[in-house]
PyMOL Python script that loads the backbone (N, CA, C, O; Angstrom):
from pymol import cmd

cmd.read_pdbstr("""\
ATOM      1  N   MET A   1      -5.924 -14.642  -1.910  1.00  0.00           N
ATOM      2  CA  MET A   1      -6.906 -13.899  -1.982  1.00  0.00           C
ATOM      3  C   MET A   1      -6.544 -12.288  -3.060  1.00  0.00           C
ATOM      4  O   MET A   1      -6.956 -12.036  -4.193  1.00  0.00           O
ATOM      5  N   ASN A   2      -5.465 -11.292  -1.968  1.00  0.00           N
ATOM      6  CA  ASN A   2      -5.172  -9.951  -2.037  1.00  0.00           C
ATOM      7  C   ASN A   2      -3.835 -10.662  -2.681  1.00  0.00           C
ATOM      8  O   ASN A   2      -3.804 -11.464  -1.748  1.00  0.00           O
ATOM      9  N   ARG A   3      -3.111 -10.913  -3.192  1.00  0.00           N
ATOM     10  CA  ARG A   3      -2.189 -11.394  -3.367  1.00  0.00           C
ATOM     11  C   ARG A   3      -1.351  -9.882  -4.742  1.00  0.00           C
ATOM     12  O   ARG A   3      -0.316  -9.278  -4.460  1.00  0.00           O
ATOM     13  N   ARG A   4      -2.091  -9.657  -5.969  1.00  0.00           N
ATOM     14  CA  ARG A   4      -2.087  -8.488  -6.685  1.00  0.00           C
ATOM     15  C   ARG A   4      -1.731  -7.513  -5.638  1.00  0.00           C
ATOM     16  O   ARG A   4      -0.708  -6.839  -5.761  1.00  0.00           O
ATOM     17  N   LEU A   5      -2.276  -7.429  -4.920  1.00  0.00           N
ATOM     18  CA  LEU A   5      -2.477  -6.168  -3.532  1.00  0.00           C
ATOM     19  C   LEU A   5      -1.007  -5.687  -3.295  1.00  0.00           C
ATOM     20  O   LEU A   5      -0.209  -4.771  -3.491  1.00  0.00           O
ATOM     21  N   LEU A   6      -1.245  -7.304  -2.572  1.00  0.00           N
ATOM     22  CA  LEU A   6      -0.060  -6.919  -1.681  1.00  0.00           C
ATOM     23  C   LEU A   6       1.235  -6.435  -2.210  1.00  0.00           C
ATOM     24  O   LEU A   6       1.931  -5.541  -1.729  1.00  0.00           O
ATOM     25  N   VAL A   7       1.639  -7.685  -4.063  1.00  0.00           N
ATOM     26  CA  VAL A   7       2.545  -7.315  -4.318  1.00  0.00           C
ATOM     27  C   VAL A   7       2.968  -5.840  -5.044  1.00  0.00           C
ATOM     28  O   VAL A   7       4.101  -5.665  -5.492  1.00  0.00           O
ATOM     29  N   SER A   8       1.909  -4.801  -5.103  1.00  0.00           N
ATOM     30  CA  SER A   8       1.769  -3.257  -5.426  1.00  0.00           C
ATOM     31  C   SER A   8       2.313  -2.248  -4.163  1.00  0.00           C
ATOM     32  O   SER A   8       2.754  -1.098  -4.171  1.00  0.00           O
ATOM     33  N   PHE A   9       2.090  -3.146  -3.177  1.00  0.00           N
ATOM     34  CA  PHE A   9       2.778  -2.443  -2.305  1.00  0.00           C
ATOM     35  C   PHE A   9       4.402  -2.395  -2.738  1.00  0.00           C
ATOM     36  O   PHE A   9       5.018  -1.363  -2.471  1.00  0.00           O
ATOM     37  N   ARG A  10       4.887  -3.165  -3.203  1.00  0.00           N
ATOM     38  CA  ARG A  10       6.487  -3.263  -2.932  1.00  0.00           C
ATOM     39  C   ARG A  10       6.504  -2.074  -4.340  1.00  0.00           C
ATOM     40  O   ARG A  10       6.415  -2.160  -5.565  1.00  0.00           O
ATOM     41  N   LEU A  11       6.660  -1.069  -3.408  1.00  0.00           N
ATOM     42  CA  LEU A  11       6.908   0.374  -3.921  1.00  0.00           C
ATOM     43  C   LEU A  11       8.379   1.018  -3.852  1.00  0.00           C
ATOM     44  O   LEU A  11       8.941   1.095  -2.760  1.00  0.00           O
ATOM     45  N   PRO A  12       8.883   1.394  -4.808  1.00  0.00           N
ATOM     46  CA  PRO A  12      10.341   2.030  -4.366  1.00  0.00           C
ATOM     47  C   PRO A  12       9.662   3.498  -3.723  1.00  0.00           C
ATOM     48  O   PRO A  12       8.570   3.886  -4.138  1.00  0.00           O
ATOM     49  N   ASP A  13      10.445   4.281  -2.648  1.00  0.00           N
ATOM     50  CA  ASP A  13      10.218   5.373  -2.084  1.00  0.00           C
ATOM     51  C   ASP A  13       9.860   6.980  -2.965  1.00  0.00           C
ATOM     52  O   ASP A  13      10.280   7.844  -3.736  1.00  0.00           O
ATOM     53  N   GLY A  14       8.843   6.543  -2.185  1.00  0.00           N
ATOM     54  CA  GLY A  14       7.800   8.295  -3.128  1.00  0.00           C
ATOM     55  C   GLY A  14       6.827   7.084  -3.953  1.00  0.00           C
ATOM     56  O   GLY A  14       5.667   7.464  -4.111  1.00  0.00           O
ATOM     57  N   GLY A  15       7.104   5.802  -4.456  1.00  0.00           N
ATOM     58  CA  GLY A  15       6.070   5.480  -4.761  1.00  0.00           C
ATOM     59  C   GLY A  15       6.514   5.979  -6.997  1.00  0.00           C
ATOM     60  O   GLY A  15       7.281   6.788  -7.519  1.00  0.00           O
ATOM     61  N   SER A  16       5.630   5.067  -7.501  1.00  0.00           N
ATOM     62  CA  SER A  16       5.315   6.428  -8.944  1.00  0.00           C
ATOM     63  C   SER A  16       4.369   6.362  -9.482  1.00  0.00           C
ATOM     64  O   SER A  16       3.618   5.513  -9.003  1.00  0.00           O
ATOM     65  N   PRO A  17       3.714   7.268 -10.937  1.00  0.00           N
ATOM     66  CA  PRO A  17       3.106   8.217 -10.626  1.00  0.00           C
ATOM     67  C   PRO A  17       1.981   6.861 -11.469  1.00  0.00           C
ATOM     68  O   PRO A  17       0.780   7.111 -11.373  1.00  0.00           O
ATOM     69  N   GLU A  18       2.317   5.653 -12.162  1.00  0.00           N
ATOM     70  CA  GLU A  18       2.084   5.098 -12.450  1.00  0.00           C
ATOM     71  C   GLU A  18       1.132   3.628 -11.739  1.00  0.00           C
ATOM     72  O   GLU A  18       0.630   2.751 -12.441  1.00  0.00           O
ATOM     73  N   ARG A  19       1.086   3.666 -10.536  1.00  0.00           N
ATOM     74  CA  ARG A  19       1.217   3.572  -9.575  1.00  0.00           C
ATOM     75  C   ARG A  19       0.041   4.242  -8.776  1.00  0.00           C
ATOM     76  O   ARG A  19      -0.283   3.553  -7.809  1.00  0.00           O
ATOM     77  N   ALA A  20      -0.594   5.252  -8.900  1.00  0.00           N
ATOM     78  CA  ALA A  20      -1.065   5.481  -8.427  1.00  0.00           C
ATOM     79  C   ALA A  20      -2.419   5.225  -7.418  1.00  0.00           C
ATOM     80  O   ALA A  20      -2.859   5.470  -6.295  1.00  0.00           O
ATOM     81  N   THR A  21      -2.777   4.445  -8.885  1.00  0.00           N
ATOM     82  CA  THR A  21      -4.354   3.625  -8.167  1.00  0.00           C
ATOM     83  C   THR A  21      -3.931   2.793  -7.486  1.00  0.00           C
ATOM     84  O   THR A  21      -4.744   2.748  -6.563  1.00  0.00           O
ATOM     85  N   ASP A  22      -3.003   1.900  -7.258  1.00  0.00           N
ATOM     86  CA  ASP A  22      -2.695   0.832  -6.513  1.00  0.00           C
ATOM     87  C   ASP A  22      -2.595   1.439  -4.670  1.00  0.00           C
ATOM     88  O   ASP A  22      -2.962   0.866  -3.644  1.00  0.00           O
ATOM     89  N   ILE A  23      -2.080   2.517  -4.828  1.00  0.00           N
ATOM     90  CA  ILE A  23      -1.950   3.598  -3.603  1.00  0.00           C
ATOM     91  C   ILE A  23      -3.385   4.333  -3.284  1.00  0.00           C
ATOM     92  O   ILE A  23      -3.487   5.073  -2.306  1.00  0.00           O
ATOM     93  N   VAL A  24      -4.267   4.134  -3.991  1.00  0.00           N
ATOM     94  CA  VAL A  24      -5.236   4.811  -3.562  1.00  0.00           C
ATOM     95  C   VAL A  24      -6.089   3.659  -3.209  1.00  0.00           C
ATOM     96  O   VAL A  24      -6.762   4.284  -2.389  1.00  0.00           O
ATOM     97  N   ILE A  25      -6.616   2.426  -3.176  1.00  0.00           N
ATOM     98  CA  ILE A  25      -6.981   1.090  -3.087  1.00  0.00           C
ATOM     99  C   ILE A  25      -6.315   0.890  -1.318  1.00  0.00           C
ATOM    100  O   ILE A  25      -6.978   0.797  -0.285  1.00  0.00           O
ATOM    101  N   ALA A  26      -5.055   0.877  -1.458  1.00  0.00           N
ATOM    102  CA  ALA A  26      -4.081   0.848  -0.289  1.00  0.00           C
ATOM    103  C   ALA A  26      -5.047   1.548   0.917  1.00  0.00           C
ATOM    104  O   ALA A  26      -5.705   0.926   1.751  1.00  0.00           O
ATOM    105  N   GLU A  27      -4.977   2.548   0.819  1.00  0.00           N
ATOM    106  CA  GLU A  27      -5.483   4.048   1.235  1.00  0.00           C
ATOM    107  C   GLU A  27      -7.267   3.505   2.059  1.00  0.00           C
ATOM    108  O   GLU A  27      -7.801   3.732   3.145  1.00  0.00           O
ATOM    109  N   ARG A  28      -7.742   2.556   0.548  1.00  0.00           N
ATOM    110  CA  ARG A  28      -9.297   2.421   1.274  1.00  0.00           C
ATOM    111  C   ARG A  28      -8.935   1.453   1.774  1.00  0.00           C
ATOM    112  O   ARG A  28      -9.680   1.597   2.744  1.00  0.00           O
ATOM    113  N   LYS A  29      -8.179   0.103   2.096  1.00  0.00           N
ATOM    114  CA  LYS A  29      -8.127  -0.902   2.527  1.00  0.00           C
ATOM    115  C   LYS A  29      -7.689  -0.673   3.938  1.00  0.00           C
ATOM    116  O   LYS A  29      -8.298  -1.056   4.937  1.00  0.00           O
ATOM    117  N   PHE A  30      -6.408   0.087   3.908  1.00  0.00           N
ATOM    118  CA  PHE A  30      -5.929   0.639   5.567  1.00  0.00           C
ATOM    119  C   PHE A  30      -6.175   1.807   5.456  1.00  0.00           C
ATOM    120  O   PHE A  30      -5.389   2.520   4.831  1.00  0.00           O
ATOM    121  N   PRO A  31      -7.648   2.478   6.183  1.00  0.00           N
ATOM    122  CA  PRO A  31      -7.648   3.831   6.147  1.00  0.00           C
ATOM    123  C   PRO A  31      -7.375   4.397   7.002  1.00  0.00           C
ATOM    124  O   PRO A  31      -7.903   5.507   7.076  1.00  0.00           O
ATOM    125  N   ARG A  32      -6.363   3.965   8.191  1.00  0.00           N
ATOM    126  CA  ARG A  32      -6.346   3.972   9.459  1.00  0.00           C
ATOM    127  C   ARG A  32      -4.147   4.408   8.873  1.00  0.00           C
ATOM    128  O   ARG A  32      -3.229   4.824   9.580  1.00  0.00           O
ATOM    129  N   PHE A  33      -4.153   4.294   8.418  1.00  0.00           N
ATOM    130  CA  PHE A  33      -2.536   4.687   7.669  1.00  0.00           C
ATOM    131  C   PHE A  33      -2.603   6.307   6.663  1.00  0.00           C
ATOM    132  O   PHE A  33      -3.230   6.658   5.663  1.00  0.00           O
ATOM    133  N   SER A  34      -1.801   6.830   7.390  1.00  0.00           N
ATOM    134  CA  SER A  34      -1.962   7.513   6.387  1.00  0.00           C
ATOM    135  C   SER A  34      -1.158   8.222   5.175  1.00  0.00           C
ATOM    136  O   SER A  34      -1.412   9.187   4.454  1.00  0.00           O
ATOM    137  N   SER A  35      -0.206   7.426   5.258  1.00  0.00           N
ATOM    138  CA  SER A  35       0.420   7.288   3.828  1.00  0.00           C
ATOM    139  C   SER A  35       0.628   5.371   3.563  1.00  0.00           C
ATOM    140  O   SER A  35       0.252   4.446   4.283  1.00  0.00           O
ATOM    141  N   LEU A  36       1.364   5.356   2.256  1.00  0.00           N
ATOM    142  CA  LEU A  36       1.889   3.933   1.963  1.00  0.00           C
ATOM    143  C   LEU A  36       2.888   3.324   2.816  1.00  0.00           C
ATOM    144  O   LEU A  36       2.952   2.165   3.226  1.00  0.00           O
ATOM    145  N   SER A  37       3.967   4.711   3.091  1.00  0.00           N
ATOM    146  CA  SER A  37       4.867   4.240   3.871  1.00  0.00           C
ATOM    147  C   SER A  37       4.225   3.759   4.641  1.00  0.00           C
ATOM    148  O   SER A  37       3.857   2.588   4.549  1.00  0.00           O
ATOM    149  N   GLU A  38       3.960   4.434   5.477  1.00  0.00           N
ATOM    150  CA  GLU A  38       3.513   4.174   7.148  1.00  0.00           C
ATOM    151  C   GLU A  38       2.824   2.970   7.245  1.00  0.00           C
ATOM    152  O   GLU A  38       3.105   2.505   8.350  1.00  0.00           O
ATOM    153  N   ALA A  39       1.901   2.067   6.525  1.00  0.00           N
ATOM    154  CA  ALA A  39       1.804   1.055   6.609  1.00  0.00           C
ATOM    155  C   ALA A  39       3.302  -0.124   6.313  1.00  0.00           C
ATOM    156  O   ALA A  39       3.751  -1.066   6.967  1.00  0.00           O
ATOM    157  N   ILE A  40       3.641   0.423   5.221  1.00  0.00           N
ATOM    158  CA  ILE A  40       4.743  -0.804   5.318  1.00  0.00           C
ATOM    159  C   ILE A  40       5.631  -0.623   6.231  1.00  0.00           C
ATOM    160  O   ILE A  40       6.577  -1.409   6.281  1.00  0.00           O
ATOM    161  N   ASP A  41       5.529   0.464   7.170  1.00  0.00           N
ATOM    162  CA  ASP A  41       6.488   0.782   7.960  1.00  0.00           C
ATOM    163  C   ASP A  41       6.107  -0.612   9.427  1.00  0.00           C
ATOM    164  O   ASP A  41       6.693  -1.582   9.908  1.00  0.00           O
ATOM    165  N   SER A  42       4.751   0.136   9.631  1.00  0.00           N
ATOM    166  CA  SER A  42       4.212  -0.390  10.691  1.00  0.00           C
ATOM    167  C   SER A  42       3.734  -2.227  10.275  1.00  0.00           C
ATOM    168  O   SER A  42       3.381  -2.944  11.212  1.00  0.00           O
ATOM    169  N   GLY A  43       3.777  -2.729   9.020  1.00  0.00           N
ATOM    170  CA  GLY A  43       3.710  -4.362   8.962  1.00  0.00           C
ATOM    171  C   GLY A  43       2.351  -4.525   8.318  1.00  0.00           C
ATOM    172  O   GLY A  43       1.922  -5.235   7.409  1.00  0.00           O
ATOM    173  N   GLY A  44       1.717  -3.410   9.292  1.00  0.00           N
ATOM    174  CA  GLY A  44       0.433  -3.625   8.602  1.00  0.00           C
ATOM    175  C   GLY A  44      -0.168  -4.021   7.048  1.00  0.00           C
ATOM    176  O   GLY A  44      -1.312  -4.447   6.887  1.00  0.00           O
ATOM    177  N   TYR A  45       0.449  -3.885   6.343  1.00  0.00           N
ATOM    178  CA  TYR A  45      -0.068  -4.161   4.731  1.00  0.00           C
ATOM    179  C   TYR A  45       0.550  -5.720   4.492  1.00  0.00           C
ATOM    180  O   TYR A  45       0.740  -6.074   3.329  1.00  0.00           O
ATOM    181  N   ARG A  46       0.785  -6.419   5.325  1.00  0.00           N
ATOM    182  CA  ARG A  46       0.856  -8.016   5.503  1.00  0.00           C
ATOM    183  C   ARG A  46      -0.715  -8.445   6.019  1.00  0.00           C
ATOM    184  O   ARG A  46      -1.446  -9.229   5.413  1.00  0.00           O
ATOM    185  N   SER A  47      -1.007  -7.834   7.115  1.00  0.00           N
ATOM    186  CA  SER A  47      -2.274  -9.255   7.717  1.00  0.00           C
ATOM    187  C   SER A  47      -3.648  -8.545   6.825  1.00  0.00           C
ATOM    188  O   SER A  47      -4.838  -8.313   7.034  1.00  0.00           O
ATOM    189  N   ALA A  48      -2.643  -8.378   5.716  1.00  0.00           N
ATOM    190  CA  ALA A  48      -4.654  -9.120   4.598  1.00  0.00           C
ATOM    191  C   ALA A  48      -4.497 -10.360   4.182  1.00  0.00           C
ATOM    192  O   ALA A  48      -5.409 -10.931   3.584  1.00  0.00           O
TER     193      ALA A  48
END
""", "prot")
cmd.dss("prot")
cmd.show_as("cartoon", "prot")
cmd.util.cbc("prot")
cmd.orient("prot")
């Protein structure tokens, strides 16, 4: 169901401007993570 969102997490370090919306979606979905890299490091993005 959230496959496209999960794919959007595969960003290079620092992300990219055109992916800003994906990062906002990620932060709304996982508000406990202060950054996208923190979510990836903790593996939390896989639990969607």
